[in-house]
ROLOBA-451711 format. One record per residue: residue in one letter; x, y negated, z of N, C-alpha, C in turn. Coordinates in steps of 0.02 Angstrom, whole numbers, plus 50000, padded with zeros to 5 digits. Layout:
% residues N
AXYZXYZXYZ
...
END
This chain:
% residues 536
X483274918549254483514923349304484174926449281
X484644926949326485304929549308485484935349353
X485724940649323485944946449363486584948949333
X487074950349375487724952949353487854959649385
X487914964749346488054971549371488704973849342
X489214974149384489874976149361489954983649368
X490184986849315490294994049317489654997849302
X489074994449295488464997849278488354997749204
X487704997149184487554997449114487394990649084
X487184985849125486924979649096487264973749129
X487444968849088487674962449112487234957149080
X486884953349119486424948449093486654941549114
X486734937049066486964930249080486424925349058
X486424919149086485924914249068485954912748993
X485384912548963485344910848893485524916548847
X485604922448871485794927948829485384934048845
X485384938748799485104945348813485614950448789
X486094951648832486664955948814486664962248856
X486654967948824486704974348858487364977548837
X487754979448887488414982148873488474988948906
X488734993748870488855000348897489545000748926
X489615002048990490275003049021490335009649057
X489815013449060489845019749096490075025449053
X490175024148988490425029448944489885034348924
X489215032648931488675037348914488435036648842
X488765032048805488595031548734487995027348721
X487745023048766487175018848753487365013648701
X486955012148652487125007548598487075000348623
X487464995948590487414988748603486814985948566
X486454981548601485884978248569486144972748522
X485774971648470485974966448423485864959648456
X486344955248444486314948548473486284943548417
X485834938848422485774933648371486374929148373
X486564926348315487164922248311487114916148356
X486524913248362486444907448406486584909248479
X486384915248499486494917348568487224919048581
X487594921148529488314922248537488654915648555
X488454910348519488744903748534488584901648605
X487964902948627487774901248696488174905348746
X488294911748730488684915948775489394913248782
X489694911348725490374908648729490404902248768
X489894898048760489884891648797489824892748872
X489484898148892489424899448964490044902748992
X490434906148950491034909648974491644905148977
X491714900548928492324896548924492464892548986
X491974888949016492144885049075492414889249132
X492204895649136492424899749192493164901049193
X493464901649135494164903849133494634899049098
X494364894349059494814890249020494804882949040
X494214880349059494174873349076494614871749136
X494604876049188495024874949247495754874949228
X495934879349180496634879749158496844873249125
X496394870549083496554864349049496594858549099
X496164858549150496194853249200496854853549238
X497094859649253497724860249289498304857849246
X498274859149180498814856949136498824849449128
X498234846249130498204839049122498334835349187
X498304838949244498374835649309499034831849316
X499614834649296500234830949305500254824549266
X499934824449206499944818349166499524812949199
X498954814849230498534809949262498844807249325
X499244811449359499534809249422500274807749416
X500484804849358501194803549348501444798649400
X502054800049423502344795649474502184797649544
X501744802549554501574805049620501934811549632
X502124812949693502444819449707501954824949698
X502124829849656501654835249642501794841449682
X502374841849717502494847349762502604853949730
X502784854049665502904860649635503594861049606
X504074857949639504754858349614505054865149623
X504744869549661505034876149673504744881649630
X504374879749578504164884949532503424886249528
X503004883249572502284884049564501944878049594
X501324876949572500944871149594500474873049651
X500504869649708500044871249762499314870149740
X498864873649772498164872849757497914866149783
X497394863249752497104857149777496744858349843
X496434852949872496094853849936495594859549934
X495504862649992495064868450000495274874049953
X495894876349959496134881449912495764887949916
X495584889949978495274896549984494604896849948
X494204891449956493554891449924493604891749849
X494064887649822494134887649749494424894249724
X494904897049760495224903249737494714908949735
X494314909549790493824914949793493274913949741
X493054907649731492524906449682492774907949611
X493414906149597493684907549531493734915049519
X493944918749571493994925949563493304928949552
X492814926449590492144929049582491884927649511
X492044921649485491824920049418492134924649367
X492784926049375493114930549328492834937549335
X492724939749397492474946549407491774947249379
X491374941749378490684942249356490624943749282
X491144942449244491104943949173491554949849155
X491834953149206492254958949192491824964749168
X492054968149117491684973849089492024980349106
X492464980249156492824986349174492774987449248
X492734993749268492714995449339493095001949350
X493645001549388494035007449405494275011249344
X494415007549290494725010749233494245014249187
X493575013249194493105016649150493105013649080
X493345007549073493355004249008493995000449002
X494154998048942494764994148933494704987648972
X495244985349000495254979249038495284973248991
X494904968249007494914962148967495534958148984
X495834954848934496434950948946496274944448982
X495634942848991495464936749026495234938049097
X495334944049123495134945749191495744946649235
X495674944849299496194946449348496184953949359
X496784956949360496814964249366496614966649434
X496804962849487496614964649555496014960549576
X495564963549614494974960049637494984959549713
X494594954849738494574953549810494334959649849
X494714961749898494504967249941494634974149912
X494914974349853495044980849821495724983449842
X495744989149876496364992249900496584997449850
X497184996749824497435001249773497505008349802
X497225013449769497275020349795498005022449802
X498155025849856498845027749871499125032449817
X498725037349796498955042049745499085038549679
X498625034049661498705030449597499335026149599
X499445022849656500045018749663500675022949658
X500685028749693501275033049692501415035649621
X500895037649585500985040249518501215034849470
X500945028749478501155023249435501885021449446
X502115021949509502805020249525503275025949504
X503055032249510503505037949502503805038449432
X503385038049380503645038949312504145033449293
X503985026949303504495021849288505115022549332
X505015024649395505585025549440506065030949412
X505785036549390506215041849361506535039549296
X506145035949255506415033349193506995028549205
X506885024049253507415019349272508015023049301
X507885028249340508435032049370508865035449317
X508545038549268508925041749215509305036449173
X509025030349169509395025049136510035023249173
X509995022949240510595021449279511095027249278
X510835033449276511285039249268511665038749203
X511315037049149511645036249084512165030749087
X511995025149121512465019649127513085021949166
X512985025749219513555028249257513995032849216
X513695037049175514095041549133514475037549080
X514165032249053514515028049005515105024549039
X514995021949100515535018549136516105023449152
X515925029649167516425034749181516865036149121
X516585035449061516965036548999517385030348981
X517065024448983517415018448958517955016049007
X517955018449069518485016349114519175018449089
X519195023249043519835025649016520015022048951
X519585017248928519745013548867520295008448882
X520645006448829521215001948836521014995248868
X520444992648847520224986148874520114986548949
X519804991848973519654992549044520284994149084
X520764997649054521374999249090521844993249095
X521874989049043522344983449041522044976949066
X521374976249062521034970349089520554972749142
X520824974449200520404977549252519874972949280
X519934966349267519414961649291518734963049260
X518724966949206518074968649176517644972449226
X517944976349271517564979849322517204974949369
X517504969049379517174963949420516554961349385
X516574961249318515994958949280515404963849283
X515554970349292515034975549286514444974349332
X514534973749400513944972549442513604965949427
X513984960749410513674954249396513234954549333
X513484957749280513084958149219512514963149225
X512644968849258512094973549270511584970349317
X511804965849360511344962349405510904957349371
X511044955849307510614951149271509904953849266
X509824960549267509144963249264508754961249327
X509114960549383508784958149444508714950649445
X509234947149421509214939849420508704937249370
X508644940449313508244937649258507674942249237
X507834948449217507304952849191506774954349244
X506984956349304506494957949356506134951749381
X506474946049381506134939849400505604938049349
X505774938749285505274937549232504694942449239
X504844948849251504324953849258503874952249318
X504174950149373503774948549432503324942449421
X503604937249388503194931249374502604932849329
X502744936549275502194938149229501704943149259
X501954947749301501494952549334501024948849381
X501294944149419500864940149463500364936149423
X500574933249367500124929349325499554933749299
X499724939949281499204944649257498724946449313
X498994948049372498584950549427498114945249454
X498314938949454497884933649481497484930249426
X497534932649363497114930149310497344923549280
X497994922149280498224915749253498394916049178
X498364922049148498464922549076497784922949042
X497384917849053496694918049028496654916548953
X496954910948933496934908948863497494912248824
X497364915148765497914918048725498454912948710
X498254906748696498754901548681499194900348742
X498864899648800499244898548861499684904548878
X499434910548864499824916548878500474916648838
X500424915248773501024915648732501484909648744
X501214903948762501644898348782502044900148844
X501704903448891502044905548952502594910648937
X502444915348893502934920548877503544917548840
X503414913548789503964910648750504384906048793
X504064901948834504434897448878504874901248926
X504614906748954505004910649002505584914348968
X505464916748907506004920148871506574915348854
X506404909348832506924904348817507294902348881
X506924901548935507254899948999507734905549019
X507534911749009507954917449027508594917548986
X508554915548923509164915448882509644910048906
X509384904348926509814899048953510164901549017
X509764904549061510054906949124510564912549111
X510414917049063510874922549049511544919949023
X511524914948979512144912248951512564908849006
X512244904749046512604901149099512874906049151
X512464910849172512684915649222513244920049194
X513194921849131513734925849101514394922149101
X514374915649085514984911649086515264911049157
X514824909549205515054908849274515304915449303
X514994921049282515234927549305515944928949280
X516084926749219516764927549193517264923249232
X517064917149247517494912749287517624915849355
X517104918549387517184921749452517644927849447
X517574931749392518004937549384518734935549376
X518854930149339519544927749331519834925549398
X519434921749436519674919249501519784924949550
X519304929449556519364935049603519914939849583
X520064940349518520614944549497521294941249507
X521294934549505521924930949512522134930249585
X521654929449631521824928149701522244933649732
X522054940049727522454945249761523144946249730
X523204945649663523824947349629524244941249612
X523934935349606524304929349589524514929049516
X524194933149473524364933249401523784930549361
X523944926749308523424923849266523654924049194
X523234926749149523374926849078522804923549041
X522954918349003522434914548968522054918948918
X522414923348883522084927548834521574932248867
X521744934848925521274939148961520684935148987
X520804929049008520254924749033519764923148977
X520014921548917519574920148860519194926448840
X519524932148841519184938448826518614939848875
X518744938748939518224939748989517624935148977
X517764928748962517214924048950516804925948889
X517144927748835516794929648773516384935948783
X516674940948814516324947248825515714946148870
X515804942348922515264941248970514684937348940
X514844931748906514314927548877513944931348822
X514294934648778513974938248723513544943948750
X513804947648799513424953248828512794950748862
X512854945448902512284942748938511744940348890
X511924936848837511434934148790511074939748752
X511454944348723511144949648682510724954348725
X510994956548781510624961248823509994957948852
X510044951648871509454948248899508904947448847
X509094946048785508604945248732508234951848718
X508614957248713508304963748700507844965848756
X508074965048818507674967148875507064962648885
X507124956348866506544951948872505974954048828
X506124956048766505604958448721505274964748749
X505684969348775505414975448804504954973848862
X505164968948904504784967248963504094964448947
X504074959948898503434957048878502964962448853
X503224966948812502794972448787502524976748842
X502934978148893502704982348949502154978948987
X502224972549002501734969049043501074968149005
X501104966248942500494965548903500144972248895
X500544977648883500244984248878499944986748943
X500274985149000500004987149065499344983749078
X499284977449058498664973849068498094977049028
X498244978848966497714981748924497494988648947
X497944992448978497774999249000497544999449072
X497534993849107497294993749176497794996149227
X498434996549208498964998549256499234992249289
X499334992649354499604986849390500334985649368
X500474980149334501164979049309501674978349365
X501454976649427501924976349483502254983149495
X501894988549479502154995349492502634997749438
X502544995349377502924998249321503404993449287
X503274986849292503664982149252504394981749276
X504484981049342505174980149366505604986449357
X505344992549368505764998449353505924999149280
X505434997849236505564998549165506054993149142
X506034987249176506524982049159507234984549169
X507314989249216507984991849230508114998549198
X507605001649168507695008549143508235008849090
X508195004349042508705004148990509164998248998
X509024993949048509424987849056510154989349071
X510274993849119510964995449137511334998549079
X511005003249045511335006748990511475001948932
X510984997748914511074993048859511634988048876
X511604985248936512094980248956512804983148957
X512874988948988513534991948994513814994048926
X513394996748883513624998748816513844992648776
X513454987148779513644981048743514294978148771
X514354978048838514964975448869515574979448847
X515524986048848516094990348830516284989348756
X515784989148714515904988448642516224981748625
X515944976348653516214969648638516914968848668
X517004971148730517654970348762518194974048724
X518054980248704518554984148668518694981048599
X518164978548566518264975348501518684969148505
X518534964848554518914958748562519634960248584
X519714965448625520394967148648520824969648589
X520514973248543520894975648485521094969848439
X520734964248443520894958348402521354953448438
X521524955048500521874950248541522554948248512
X522914952848484523574951448457523554948948385
X523144952148344523124950448272522714944148258
X522134943348293521694937648282521484934748350
X521914931148383521764928748451521204923648454
X521034920448398520524915248398519814918148397
X519734924648384519064927648379518684927048445
X519014928248500518684927848566518404920848578
X518794915748561518564908848571517964907248527
X517964909548465517404908248420516764911648445
X516824917848469516234921448494515934917748554
X516354915648600516114912048659515784905448639
X516094901648592515824895248571515154896148536
X515074901448496514454902548459513854903448507
X513934907648557513374908948602513244902948648
X513764899248666513654893248706513284887948667
X513384887648600513044882748558512294884248551
X512094890448563511384892148560511004889848622
X511354888148675511034886348737510594880148730
X510814874648697510374868748691509714870248656
X509714874748606509104876548571508604879848619
X508864884448661508424887748709508174882848762
X508584877948779508364872848828507774868948802
X507814866948738507264863148707506624867248706
X506664873648689506064877948686505764878948755
X506184880348805505924881648872505624875448904
X505854869548884505594863348913504904861548888
X504654865248838503984863748811503424866048856
X503554871048899503034873748943503154871249014
X502634868749049502744865949116503064870649165
X502854877049167503114881749216503864883049205
X504054884449142504764885749128505174879349133
X504874873549118505234867249126505414865949198
X504954867749243505094866849315505674871249337
X505654877649316506194882249335506844880649301
X506814877049244507424875049209507854870549253
X507524866849298507894862349342507984865149413
X507524869349435507534871349505507684878749516
X507754882649462507824889949470508534892449468
X509024888049477509724890149470510024892749535
X509784890249591510084892149656510094899649667
X509534903249661509554910449674509954914249622
X509924912149559510264915749505511014915349514
X511274909349527511994908549534512244911749598
X511864910849653512074913949716512084921549710
X511584924349676511564931549666512154933949625
X512344929949575512924931749534513564932049576
X513644927249622514224927249665514234933349711
X513644935049739513604940949782513774947349743
X513504947949682513644953849641514384954149622
X514704948349612515404948249594515834950749652
X515624949449713515994952149771515944959749770
X515354962349754515284969549745515724972149689
X515794968149636516234970149581516964970349602
X517164965749646517844965749671517984972149711
X517484974249752517544980549789517624986349741
X517214986349687517254991749638517934991749603
X518184985849585518834985349552519394988249595
X519394986449659519924988949703519844996349717
X519224998849720519115005949733519315010149673
X519135007849613519305011549552520055011849543
X520405006549566521135006449558521485011949598
X521135014749648521415020149688521265026749653
X521755030449629521625036749594521245041849636
X521315041349701520975046149745520225044949749
X520005038949728519285037149734518975035949666
X519265038949614519025037749546518305040049535
X518065044649576517385047349566516835042449581
X516995036749611516475031949630516145028849569
X516495028749512516265024949454515585027449429
X515495033949423514885036549393514275035549438
X514395034949504513825034349550513645027049566
X514085022449551513945015349569513335012649534
X513255013249468512635010749437512015014249463
X512075020649482511495024349505511245021649572
X511675021349622511455019149688511255011749687
X511615007649649511435000549644510774999649607
X510705003249551510095002449511509475004949547
X509515010749580508925013349614508725008749672
X509205006549711509035001949766508724995549741
X509014992649688508734986549660508034987549632
X507924993249598507254994549570506724994949624
X506864998649677506364999749730506214993249767
X506724989449784506604983249821506254978049777
X506384978149712506054973549667505304975049662
X505124981549663504414983349663504074980549725
X504394981549783504094979249846504034971649848
X504554968149826504544960849826503994958249780
X503934961349721503414959249674502714960449702
X502614965949736501954967449765501784962649822
X502274961249866502144956549920501994949649892
X502364947549841502244941049811501544940549780
X501334945849745500664945849717500144945449773
X500254949149827499784949049884499724941949912
X500284938549919500264931749947499934926849899
X500074927449834499744923149785498994924249786
X498784930349801498074932149796497694930449860
X498024930449918497674929749981497854923550022
X498394920150004498614914550045498774908550003
X498694902750032498904896549999499654895750008
X499984892449960500714891349968500874887750033
X501374890350068501564887550133501224890850191
X500714894950178500354898450231500464906050223
X500554909550278500654916750276500104920150316
X499954926450300499434930050337499604930850411
X499094932050451499194932650523499674938250542
X499634943850505500054949550524500804948250511
X500954943150470501654941750454501944936150498
X501554933450543501794928050586502184930850645
X502614926850674503004928950731503684931550711
X504074933850759504744936350746504714942850706
X505184943550660505184949550619505504955450655
X505244961450644505544967650669505414973050616
X505884977850607505844982650552505204986750551
X504924988350609504314992450610503744989050574
X503764982450570503224978750538503194980250463
X503764982250435503784983750363503474990450347
X503564995350391503365002250375502765004750414
X502625001950472502085004450515501445000450502
X500945003750477500305000450464499955003850406
X499345001550393498945004350339498794999350284
X499104993450288499004988450236499324990350170
X499164986650118499414988250051500174988050049
X500474982950080501204982350079501544987550123
X501224989450179501504994750220501525001450182
X500975002850149500935009250113501425009550055
X501515003950020502005004049965502715004749992
X502875001650050503535002550079503655009850099
X503145013050125503215020150144503325024450082
X502955023250029503025027149968503725026149938
X503955019949936504605018449906505175021649946
X505125021550012505645024650053505645032250045
X505055035150037505015042450028505285044649960
X505315040149912505565041949846506325042349844
X506675039649894507405038949890507745045749886
X507615050049935507985056449938507815061049879
X507175062549865507045066849806507295063849741
X507235057249734507465054049673508215054749664
X508595053249716509315053749710509545061049701
X509185065749731509365072749720509295074749646
X508765072249615508665073649543509235070549503
X509425064349520509945060949480510635064049493
X510765066049555511405069349570511465075949531
X510915079749531510935086149496511005085149420
X510705079649394510775078149323511505076749306
X511835072649348512545071249337512955077649340
X512775081949388513135088349395513045092749334
X512435093049307512305097149247512675094549187
X512745087849183513095084849126513855085149134
X514075088049191514795088749205515155082049199
X514835077049227515135070349225515405068749294
X515835063749298516105061549362516725065449382
X516985063649440517605066649464517505069649534
X516895071349551516745073849618516295079949614
X516485085249649516075091249653515465089949698
X514895092649678514275091549716514245096449774
X514625094949827514635099149887514095097049935
X513885101349983513385099350033513605093150073
X514245092850091514485087050129514415080650088
X514635080950025514585075049982513855072949973
X513415077749961512705076249951512415072950013
X512565075550072512305072750134512535065550145
X513185064550136513455057750147513165052850095
X513125054950033512855050649980512125048849993
X511715053850011511005052450025510925047950086
X511345048850137511315044450195511455037250176
X511965036150133512125029450110511545026450070
X511245030450025510695028049984510085026350026
X509925030650076509355029450119509455023150161
X510055022350188510195016350228510155010050186
X510385010450124510355004650079509635002550067
X509195007250048508505005650031508125003350093
X508245006650150507905004650213508074997350229
X508714995550225508914988650239508614983850188
X508604985750125508344981250073507594980050082
X507204985150098506484984350107506344979850167
X506734980550220506644976150278506814968850260
X507374967950225507574961250205507044958150158
X506774962250112506264959750065505644957350102
X505414961150152504824959250189504924952450223
X505504951650254505644945250287505754939550237
X506134940850184506334935550138505744932950098
X505304937350072504744935050032504274930650073
X504124932850134503684928750177504024922150196
X504674922350209505034916250227505024911250169
X505134913650108505134909050051504444906350036
X503934910550046503244908150035503074902750087
X503274903950149503144898950201503534892450189
X504114893050156504534887250142504324883550079
X503814886050044503574882649984503924884749920
X504294890249921504634892749862504264898749835
X504264899349769503924904949737504364911149743
X504134916349780504544922349788504704925949723
X504264925449673504394928749609505034926249577
X505184919849587505774916949556506384916749601
X506274916949667506824915849713507054922149750
X506614926849764506814932349808507164938049772
X506914939949713507184945949680507924945249661
X508154939549637508884939049624509304940349686
X509104937449743509474938749805509454946149824
X508874949149819508784956049842509174961049799
X509144960249733509514964849690510274963849697
X510484957549707511194956349719511424959449784
X511014958749836511174962049899511174969649891
X510734972249848510734979349833511394981549801
X511644977449754512294979049723512854978949775
X512854973849817513394973249867513354978949918
X512754980149945512674985549994512824992349964
X512564993549903512674999949871513405001349858
X513754996449830514474997349815514874998249879
X514724994149930515104994549993514985001150028
X514345003250033514195009550066514475015550027
X514475015049961514745020549921515505020849929
X515835015049931516555015049942516735017950011
X516345016050062516465018850129516345026350129
X515835028550092515685035750090516265039650058
X516545036950004517095040449971517725040250014
X517835034750049518405034550095518315039750151
X517705040150176517565045050229517675052250204
X517425053650144517505060350115518245061950104
X518635056850084519345058050074519695059550140
X519485055950193519805056950258519665063850286
X519045066250278518865072750307519075078550262
X519345077050202519605082350160519145084750105
X518545081650097518095083650043518275079549982
X518775081849944519055077749891519115081749827
X518925078649772518965081749706519065076149655
X519675074749637519805069149593519875071149520
X519855077649505519965079649436519345082449402
X518775082649437518165085349407517935080549353
X517755083149295517515078949240518065076749193
X518705077749210519235075849165519265080449104
END
């Protein structure tokens, strides 16, 4: 006779006599004979590990056949719903945690069938990382406000074109990694410790390859976009841009990758939904770290430009030579090997979109009357990207959990309209409402923080605050609507939203944020609300 009671006091499995205390009342564990421990392990392993091994061996058995997972994930075999629900039930049957009363097992799916995340818990989980990420973007804005007066930034103005592209790496790479691993945690795909670390190492190596390539291409885009309007080209400046961009992308991506893995593994152990916290924390220090590294390397290489001109070339060559090593490591794991060949389209396209935003920033900063835009650009871009990344990650997890690849829920079928994103009581509707409500109070806190630090070149007047908040609200509203449509569209098209949607969304956030902010400052200048000397 077998009985499974989750969240109660006893879990009884065939061939065992195991009593487990999960209610926190201090009941002692019964002693288990060593032979019965072996029996217990034998009954548990097939539930979570045998299926994983069968899936890993499937490509080898079906070599030469189309496997349909060129876009980053493998479709379920026939009768996906039955197998998915039965696997979830099997995992839930051995779960020793209920509603956070006990530590979560690393072999359990964090979300269960039919379980609706409490609204207050979701809001609180999002709020702290959101504020942390916001203060990170404020710090990045204050750093950018200072370094814009450095010799490298004044004489090689194309560095400003690099800023949104390199800061956008957190959306292209860090947030994509966070979303993929969060989905893997929530649907229970990190069952085996060996498989978990193979997945993590493969994804980190893949991220380094993508960071190096994107950093190089961002420098090329900055050179081209800087050359087209003015018709001037200097080889020494081009080499400096390439070296600074590649070195910054590689170092910042490596540091943030380690932070990201720690956050997701820690969230799993504490029972916090990583979809709510991973993507904001990925950006909390990402902007500050990336911008500080970019400024330091650019200024250092610029100071060596006349006395040691070969240093920039050596730095660029060194980091490019590390790329083949990362390619070999990432190709060892099936999931990262697939993305190594198919995951470039969104990353490169997002880099191009962010570079256009960088061109807008470069031209705006060149106008002395609009110098105040610098300190606010990382803030509005970072906050918009953080919020839309949370929503995209949550929708992606929902689809992985409830739908087969290529199929979308009934409520998402038909022509898209904005009310579908915000009106309703579903999990994704409620998260969109919470995220939109965070925009105005969050930006007010960050604006007041900048004001207290006496940073920037703009006085915090009521007119400025109103115009700025309107731009921020419009940006996030548009991004949440685009995310709702894009994630479902990519899922229906057979592409994994975790790998494909977030780079586009964060890049669009950079472009929309920079453009709306530039328009806001132009509008403020026209109506006479102008302060170009504050913070000097």
